[in-house]
C-alpha positions as a LaTeX table, in Angstrom:
\begin{tabular}{lrrr}
\hline
Residue & $x$ (\AA) & $y$ (\AA) & $z$ (\AA) \\
\hline
Met1 & 4.59 & $-1.73$ & $-15.35$ \\
Lys2 & 3.01 & $-5.16$ & $-15.32$ \\
Asn3 & 1.70 & $-6.22$ & $-11.95$ \\
Arg4 & 3.71 & $-9.08$ & $-10.43$ \\
Pro5 & 1.55 & $-11.65$ & $-8.63$ \\
Gly6 & 4.58 & $-12.88$ & $-6.74$ \\
Leu7 & 7.87 & $-14.66$ & $-7.15$ \\
Ala8 & 7.88 & $-18.06$ & $-8.78$ \\
Asn9 & 9.87 & $-19.88$ & $-6.11$ \\
Val10 & 11.52 & $-19.52$ & $-2.73$ \\
Phe11 & 14.65 & $-21.59$ & $-2.27$ \\
Met12 & 15.54 & $-23.09$ & 1.12 \\
His13 & 19.14 & $-24.33$ & 1.43 \\
Met14 & 20.78 & $-26.70$ & 3.91 \\
Ile15 & 22.92 & $-25.14$ & 6.63 \\
Leu16 & 25.29 & $-27.37$ & 8.62 \\
Gly17 & 23.18 & $-30.46$ & 8.19 \\
Leu18 & 21.47 & $-32.83$ & 5.79 \\
Gly19 & 18.15 & $-32.27$ & 4.07 \\
Leu20 & 16.43 & $-31.61$ & 0.77 \\
Val21 & 16.30 & $-28.34$ & $-1.11$ \\
Val22 & 12.59 & $-27.48$ & $-1.33$ \\
Cys23 & 10.53 & $-24.60$ & $-2.64$ \\
Ala24 & 7.31 & $-22.81$ & $-1.74$ \\
Ser25 & 5.28 & $-20.47$ & $-3.92$ \\
Ile26 & 4.26 & $-17.06$ & $-2.63$ \\
Gly27 & 0.72 & $-16.24$ & $-1.52$ \\
Ser28 & $-1.01$ & $-13.05$ & $-0.39$ \\
Ala29 & 1.08 & $-11.07$ & $-2.83$ \\
Gln30 & 0.66 & $-7.35$ & $-3.33$ \\
Val31 & $-1.76$ & $-6.68$ & $-6.21$ \\
Leu32 & $-1.49$ & $-2.88$ & $-6.39$ \\
Thr33 & 0.81 & $-1.42$ & $-8.98$ \\
Asn34 & 3.28 & 1.16 & $-7.69$ \\
Gly35 & 1.96 & 1.19 & $-4.12$ \\
Gly36 & 4.89 & 3.37 & $-3.06$ \\
Phe37 & 4.35 & 5.96 & $-5.84$ \\
Glu38 & 8.00 & 5.64 & $-6.85$ \\
Ile39 & 7.31 & 5.23 & $-10.58$ \\
Gly40 & 6.18 & 8.25 & $-12.62$ \\
Asp41 & 4.41 & 8.27 & $-15.98$ \\
Gly42 & 4.34 & 11.47 & $-18.02$ \\
Leu43 & 4.27 & 15.08 & $-16.87$ \\
Tyr44 & 1.28 & 17.01 & $-15.59$ \\
Thr45 & 0.91 & 20.40 & $-13.96$ \\
Asn46 & $-0.91$ & 21.30 & $-10.76$ \\
Thr47 & $-3.76$ & 23.36 & $-12.23$ \\
Ala48 & $-4.06$ & 25.32 & $-8.99$ \\
Asp49 & $-0.37$ & 26.26 & $-9.09$ \\
Asn50 & 1.27 & 26.16 & $-12.51$ \\
Ser51 & 4.71 & 26.24 & $-10.93$ \\
Gln52 & 4.14 & 22.78 & $-9.45$ \\
Ile53 & 4.98 & 20.33 & $-12.20$ \\
Thr54 & 5.35 & 16.70 & $-11.32$ \\
Thr55 & 4.74 & 13.24 & $-12.76$ \\
Ala56 & 1.67 & 11.10 & $-12.48$ \\
Ala57 & 2.07 & 7.83 & $-10.59$ \\
Val58 & 1.96 & 4.68 & $-12.71$ \\
Gly59 & $-1.12$ & 2.59 & $-11.99$ \\
Trp60 & $-3.02$ & 5.28 & $-10.04$ \\
Val61 & $-5.81$ & 6.61 & $-12.25$ \\
Thr62 & $-9.32$ & 8.00 & $-12.45$ \\
Ser63 & $-11.51$ & 8.37 & $-15.55$ \\
Gly64 & $-8.64$ & 10.22 & $-17.21$ \\
Ser65 & $-4.90$ & 9.62 & $-16.93$ \\
Ser66 & $-4.19$ & 11.38 & $-13.64$ \\
Pro67 & $-5.55$ & 11.45 & $-10.06$ \\
Phe68 & $-8.75$ & 13.42 & $-9.45$ \\
Asn69 & $-8.97$ & 17.01 & $-8.24$ \\
Tyr70 & $-5.97$ & 18.12 & $-6.16$ \\
Ala71 & $-3.78$ & 15.05 & $-5.82$ \\
Phe72 & $-0.14$ & 14.79 & $-6.83$ \\
Arg73 & 2.91 & 12.59 & $-6.65$ \\
Val74 & 5.50 & 14.58 & $-4.69$ \\
Lys75 & 9.17 & 14.15 & $-3.94$ \\
Ser76 & 10.84 & 14.24 & $-0.56$ \\
Gln77 & 12.94 & 17.34 & 0.21 \\
Asp78 & 10.94 & 19.44 & $-2.28$ \\
Val79 & 8.82 & 22.50 & $-1.59$ \\
Val80 & 5.25 & 21.13 & $-1.64$ \\
Pro81 & 2.70 & 23.96 & $-1.99$ \\
Asn82 & $-1.05$ & 23.94 & $-1.43$ \\
Pro83 & $-2.40$ & 27.05 & $-3.16$ \\
Leu84 & $-5.89$ & 26.42 & $-1.75$ \\
Asn85 & $-4.63$ & 26.91 & 1.81 \\
Pro86 & $-3.54$ & 30.51 & 2.54 \\
Ala87 & $-2.11$ & 29.35 & 5.87 \\
Ala88 & 0.25 & 26.82 & 4.29 \\
Asp89 & 3.96 & 27.44 & 4.59 \\
Thr90 & 4.91 & 28.04 & 0.95 \\
Asn91 & 8.60 & 27.64 & 1.75 \\
Ala92 & 8.30 & 24.44 & 3.78 \\
Ile93 & 10.32 & 21.46 & 2.62 \\
Phe94 & 8.48 & 18.14 & 2.76 \\
Ala95 & 10.49 & 16.01 & 5.17 \\
Gly96 & 10.26 & 12.67 & 3.43 \\
Ala97 & 8.29 & 9.72 & 2.17 \\
His98 & 7.61 & 6.67 & 4.34 \\
Gly99 & 9.69 & 4.61 & 1.93 \\
Gly100 & 11.72 & 5.60 & $-1.11$ \\
Ser101 & 11.70 & 9.16 & $-2.45$ \\
Tyr102 & 8.07 & 9.79 & $-3.41$ \\
Ser103 & 4.64 & 9.87 & $-1.80$ \\
Phe104 & 1.14 & 11.04 & $-2.74$ \\
Gln105 & $-0.39$ & 14.36 & $-1.63$ \\
Cys106 & $-4.17$ & 15.04 & $-1.56$ \\
Tyr107 & $-5.97$ & 18.25 & $-0.55$ \\
Gly108 & $-9.34$ & 19.91 & $-1.14$ \\
Pro109 & $-11.68$ & 20.65 & $-2.70$ \\
Tyr110 & $-12.94$ & 22.76 & 0.19 \\
Gly111 & $-16.66$ & 23.58 & 0.25 \\
Gly112 & $-19.39$ & 21.01 & $-0.36$ \\
Trp113 & $-18.80$ & 17.29 & 0.08 \\
Asp114 & $-16.00$ & 16.42 & $-2.33$ \\
Ala115 & $-12.74$ & 14.52 & $-2.45$ \\
Ser116 & $-9.34$ & 14.40 & $-4.09$ \\
Gly117 & $-7.21$ & 11.34 & $-4.59$ \\
Ala118 & $-6.66$ & 8.37 & $-6.85$ \\
Tyr119 & $-7.65$ & 4.74 & $-7.19$ \\
Gln120 & $-6.74$ & 1.45 & $-8.80$ \\
Lys121 & $-9.17$ & $-1.09$ & $-10.28$ \\
Ile122 & $-8.43$ & $-4.76$ & $-9.63$ \\
Thr123 & $-10.13$ & $-7.47$ & $-11.69$ \\
Asn124 & $-7.70$ & $-10.39$ & $-11.90$ \\
Gly125 & $-8.46$ & $-13.12$ & $-9.38$ \\
Val126 & $-11.43$ & $-11.27$ & $-7.86$ \\
Ser127 & $-14.50$ & $-13.27$ & $-6.80$ \\
Ser128 & $-17.27$ & $-13.32$ & $-4.19$ \\
Gly129 & $-16.49$ & $-14.22$ & $-0.59$ \\
Gln130 & $-12.82$ & $-13.24$ & $-0.66$ \\
Thr131 & $-11.28$ & $-11.20$ & 2.13 \\
Trp132 & $-9.22$ & $-8.23$ & 0.95 \\
Ile133 & $-6.97$ & $-6.01$ & 3.07 \\
Leu134 & $-5.92$ & $-2.52$ & 1.98 \\
Ser135 & $-3.22$ & $-1.01$ & 4.18 \\
Gly136 & $-0.62$ & 1.73 & 4.12 \\
Tyr137 & 0.58 & 4.90 & 5.81 \\
Gly138 & $-0.84$ & 8.42 & 6.11 \\
Tyr139 & 0.92 & 11.65 & 7.08 \\
Asn140 & $-0.45$ & 14.95 & 8.42 \\
Trp141 & 2.37 & 17.37 & 7.59 \\
Ser142 & 3.05 & 20.45 & 9.74 \\
Gly143 & 3.86 & 22.48 & 6.60 \\
Asp144 & 0.24 & 22.11 & 5.47 \\
Pro145 & $-1.68$ & 20.43 & 8.30 \\
Met146 & $-5.34$ & 19.49 & 8.43 \\
Thr147 & $-6.79$ & 21.69 & 11.18 \\
Asn148 & $-10.61$ & 21.80 & 11.08 \\
Thr149 & $-12.22$ & 20.09 & 14.08 \\
Thr150 & $-15.58$ & 21.90 & 14.08 \\
Val151 & $-18.75$ & 19.83 & 14.26 \\
Leu152 & $-20.52$ & 21.16 & 11.16 \\
Ala153 & $-17.49$ & 21.03 & 8.87 \\
Gln154 & $-15.31$ & 18.03 & 8.41 \\
Gln155 & $-12.12$ & 16.99 & 6.70 \\
Phe156 & $-10.23$ & 13.74 & 6.81 \\
Gly157 & $-8.03$ & 11.36 & 4.90 \\
Leu158 & $-9.11$ & 7.80 & 4.28 \\
Ile159 & $-8.38$ & 4.65 & 2.34 \\
Gln160 & $-11.36$ & 2.75 & 0.98 \\
Leu161 & $-12.34$ & $-0.44$ & $-0.83$ \\
Val162 & $-15.34$ & $-0.46$ & $-3.17$ \\
Phe163 & $-16.67$ & $-3.79$ & $-4.45$ \\
Lys164 & $-18.43$ & $-3.71$ & $-7.83$ \\
Asn165 & $-20.10$ & $-6.17$ & $-10.19$ \\
Ala166 & $-19.05$ & $-6.75$ & $-13.79$ \\
Ser167 & $-21.18$ & $-3.84$ & $-15.06$ \\
Gly168 & $-19.73$ & $-1.38$ & $-12.53$ \\
Gly169 & $-22.56$ & $-1.36$ & $-10.02$ \\
Thr170 & $-21.46$ & $-0.84$ & $-6.41$ \\
Leu171 & $-22.16$ & $-3.82$ & $-4.14$ \\
Gly172 & $-20.44$ & $-2.71$ & $-0.96$ \\
Thr173 & $-17.86$ & $-0.38$ & 0.57 \\
Ala174 & $-15.27$ & $-0.83$ & 3.31 \\
Ile175 & $-13.41$ & 2.13 & 4.83 \\
Asp176 & $-10.68$ & 2.49 & 7.40 \\
Gly177 & $-11.54$ & 3.52 & 10.90 \\
Pro178 & $-10.80$ & 5.84 & 12.45 \\
His179 & $-10.06$ & 8.21 & 9.58 \\
Phe180 & $-7.05$ & 10.51 & 9.54 \\
Thr181 & $-8.59$ & 13.60 & 11.18 \\
Pro182 & $-7.08$ & 16.84 & 12.56 \\
Asp183 & $-8.12$ & 16.09 & 16.14 \\
Ile184 & $-6.59$ & 12.62 & 16.48 \\
Thr185 & $-3.83$ & 12.42 & 13.85 \\
Pro186 & $-0.42$ & 13.69 & 15.00 \\
Val187 & 1.62 & 15.89 & 12.68 \\
Asn188 & 4.91 & 14.83 & 11.12 \\
Gln189 & 4.41 & 11.15 & 11.81 \\
Trp190 & 3.66 & 8.35 & 9.37 \\
Val191 & 0.70 & 6.48 & 10.84 \\
Ser192 & $-0.30$ & 3.01 & 9.67 \\
Cys193 & $-3.87$ & 2.27 & 8.63 \\
Ser194 & $-5.79$ & $-0.72$ & 7.32 \\
Val195 & $-9.22$ & $-1.61$ & 6.00 \\
Thr196 & $-10.57$ & $-5.14$ & 5.58 \\
Gly197 & $-13.54$ & $-6.02$ & 3.39 \\
Ile198 & $-15.26$ & $-9.21$ & 2.23 \\
Ala199 & $-16.31$ & $-9.27$ & $-1.42$ \\
Pro200 & $-20.15$ & $-9.52$ & $-1.65$ \\
Val201 & $-21.92$ & $-11.94$ & $-3.96$ \\
Gly202 & $-21.45$ & $-10.83$ & $-7.57$ \\
Thr203 & $-18.13$ & $-9.02$ & $-7.02$ \\
Ala204 & $-16.04$ & $-8.89$ & $-10.20$ \\
Gln205 & $-13.85$ & $-5.85$ & $-9.55$ \\
Ile206 & $-12.40$ & $-3.96$ & $-6.60$ \\
Phe207 & $-11.53$ & $-0.28$ & $-6.47$ \\
Ala208 & $-8.86$ & 0.75 & $-3.95$ \\
Tyr209 & $-8.93$ & 4.47 & $-3.08$ \\
Ala210 & $-6.59$ & 6.88 & $-1.26$ \\
Met211 & $-8.28$ & 10.25 & $-0.64$ \\
His212 & $-8.70$ & 13.53 & 1.15 \\
Val213 & $-12.38$ & 14.34 & 1.85 \\
Ala214 & $-13.77$ & 17.70 & 2.98 \\
Phe215 & $-17.11$ & 19.34 & 3.71 \\
Gly216 & $-18.01$ & 22.87 & 4.74 \\
Thr217 & $-15.97$ & 26.01 & 5.29 \\
Gly218 & $-12.81$ & 26.31 & 7.34 \\
Asn219 & $-11.07$ & 23.26 & 5.90 \\
Gln220 & $-7.44$ & 23.41 & 4.91 \\
Gly221 & $-4.38$ & 21.20 & 4.76 \\
Ser222 & $-3.25$ & 18.01 & 3.03 \\
Ile223 & $-2.98$ & 14.31 & 3.66 \\
Phe224 & $-0.05$ & 12.32 & 2.29 \\
Trp225 & $-0.11$ & 8.57 & 1.47 \\
Asp226 & 2.67 & 6.07 & 0.93 \\
Asp227 & 3.45 & 2.35 & 0.73 \\
Leu228 & $-0.11$ & 1.22 & 0.05 \\
Ser229 & $-0.73$ & $-2.51$ & $-0.28$ \\
Leu230 & $-3.75$ & $-4.61$ & $-1.27$ \\
Val231 & $-3.64$ & $-8.35$ & $-0.58$ \\
Asn232 & $-5.99$ & $-11.32$ & $-0.50$ \\
Pro233 & $-4.70$ & $-13.35$ & 2.47 \\
Gly234 & $-6.83$ & $-16.32$ & 1.42 \\
Ala235 & $-5.01$ & $-16.75$ & $-1.90$ \\
Pro236 & $-3.83$ & $-20.33$ & $-2.51$ \\
Val237 & $-0.38$ & $-21.02$ & $-1.13$ \\
Gln238 & 1.59 & $-24.11$ & $-2.12$ \\
Thr239 & 4.03 & $-25.48$ & 0.42 \\
Asn240 & 6.35 & $-28.45$ & 0.40 \\
Thr241 & 7.60 & $-30.41$ & 3.40 \\
Leu242 & 11.14 & $-31.32$ & 4.32 \\
Ser243 & 11.95 & $-35.01$ & 4.09 \\
Ala244 & 14.66 & $-34.59$ & 6.72 \\
Ala245 & 15.27 & $-32.14$ & 9.51 \\
Ile246 & 18.19 & $-29.75$ & 9.15 \\
Ala247 & 20.45 & $-29.77$ & 12.14 \\
Ser248 & 21.18 & $-26.10$ & 12.72 \\
Gly249 & 18.38 & $-24.31$ & 10.89 \\
Asn250 & 17.25 & $-23.28$ & 7.44 \\
Gln251 & 18.34 & $-20.57$ & 5.06 \\
Val252 & 15.51 & $-19.21$ & 2.91 \\
Cys253 & 16.54 & $-17.45$ & $-0.32$ \\
Trp254 & 14.59 & $-15.86$ & $-3.20$ \\
Pro255 & 15.31 & $-13.70$ & $-6.26$ \\
Thr256 & 14.37 & $-10.01$ & $-5.90$ \\
Val257 & 13.42 & $-7.04$ & $-8.06$ \\
Ala258 & 14.87 & $-3.58$ & $-7.38$ \\
Gly259 & 12.28 & $-1.22$ & $-5.88$ \\
Arg260 & 10.21 & $-4.03$ & $-4.35$ \\
Ser261 & 10.17 & $-5.15$ & $-0.73$ \\
Tyr262 & 9.69 & $-8.64$ & 0.69 \\
Gln263 & 8.49 & $-10.24$ & 3.90 \\
Pro264 & 9.60 & $-13.85$ & 4.60 \\
Gln265 & 7.21 & $-15.89$ & 6.77 \\
Tyr266 & 7.04 & $-19.37$ & 8.30 \\
Thr267 & 4.52 & $-21.80$ & 9.76 \\
Asn268 & 4.81 & $-25.19$ & 11.42 \\
Thr269 & 1.62 & $-26.77$ & 10.15 \\
Thr270 & $-0.45$ & $-27.25$ & 6.99 \\
Thr271 & $-3.78$ & $-27.21$ & 8.85 \\
Gly272 & $-5.20$ & $-24.04$ & 10.43 \\
Val273 & $-2.21$ & $-22.23$ & 8.98 \\
Val274 & $-1.05$ & $-19.06$ & 10.71 \\
Trp275 & 1.95 & $-17.39$ & 9.09 \\
Thr276 & 4.53 & $-15.63$ & 11.28 \\
Asn277 & 7.01 & $-13.04$ & 10.03 \\
Leu278 & 10.60 & $-14.28$ & 9.88 \\
Gly279 & 12.43 & $-11.05$ & 10.65 \\
Gly280 & 11.41 & $-7.74$ & 9.08 \\
Glu281 & 10.81 & $-6.51$ & 5.56 \\
Leu282 & 13.76 & $-6.67$ & 3.17 \\
Ala283 & 14.33 & $-4.45$ & 0.15 \\
Gly284 & 15.05 & $-5.98$ & $-3.25$ \\
Asp285 & 17.99 & $-4.92$ & $-5.37$ \\
Gly286 & 17.85 & $-7.37$ & $-8.28$ \\
Asn287 & 19.99 & $-9.93$ & $-6.47$ \\
Thr288 & 19.09 & $-12.86$ & $-4.21$ \\
Asn289 & 17.95 & $-12.20$ & $-0.65$ \\
Cys290 & 18.44 & $-14.78$ & 2.11 \\
Val291 & 17.40 & $-15.08$ & 5.76 \\
Phe292 & 18.46 & $-17.74$ & 8.25 \\
Asp293 & 15.94 & $-19.47$ & 10.54 \\
Ala294 & 17.99 & $-20.92$ & 13.38 \\
Gly295 & 14.99 & $-22.64$ & 14.98 \\
Gly296 & 13.31 & $-23.84$ & 11.80 \\
Lys297 & 13.81 & $-27.59$ & 11.73 \\
Lys298 & 10.47 & $-28.52$ & 10.17 \\
Asn299 & 8.99 & $-25.21$ & 9.10 \\
Phe300 & 7.22 & $-24.27$ & 5.89 \\
Tyr301 & 8.14 & $-20.98$ & 4.27 \\
Arg302 & 6.76 & $-18.34$ & 1.93 \\
Val303 & 7.78 & $-14.80$ & 0.94 \\
Leu304 & 5.31 & $-11.98$ & 0.32 \\
Glu305 & 6.13 & $-9.36$ & $-2.30$ \\
Leu306 & 4.82 & $-6.21$ & $-0.62$ \\
Gln307 & 5.37 & $-3.60$ & $-3.32$ \\
\hline
\end{tabular}
């Protein structure tokens, strides 16, 4: 699927008053493909358990065509095994994704320092000095929980940004903090996380990772990821002003794509802009979404495409 940088226009209509119809282009759009892991691409088999056959997630790759080590796109309400963990409940049904029907499971390898997971490489629109924010949700499932809290052995889930130059050399790394660890991460609860990094001089590409990392003996369990998003909040945003106030408020409308979600926002100024959410996230269904801003007489609007 081609990555969508954002919708072309947001339409604001008059409600019970006079004014001009204006538009504003979207900024800070989601740049990850398939951040919710809803879209599969080809079949692969869990090499540790040949009975677990699933589909790779579009856009999430490593040097081959699938995530690295033990990492799989899984469906809610399915039995989700972890053959590397003898304590896992092999009959447990995974309760559900954070959004949609699918999420991403990572576990092992257990032993020396190693990781499982997947990443995406971003090159379009990447340059030095930009601020990038990778965010999403992690889940420590009671059917296969991370449990090791000993000092000399560690395991955790993390999201990570790696900034590289054009030839692939690493210039800097930003990781979330704190990690998803057995001692502080509750079970059966989707927990939000975020990592912010500034692209060093020479940055030409960004790698966004979602992983399980383990070291030493005694590690077991999985980490699940869902609804990951990577945005550049400093991306140019075009706004247009109203030539007349609208008496009772503004209605903001935009075309949507099924499977994507959207966050309308507003601001009252074009200098020192701070955007404020106008209501919550709205799911797209291929039709037009609208929200009404009862207090917005001279506001500027944009809509972020989150996934």
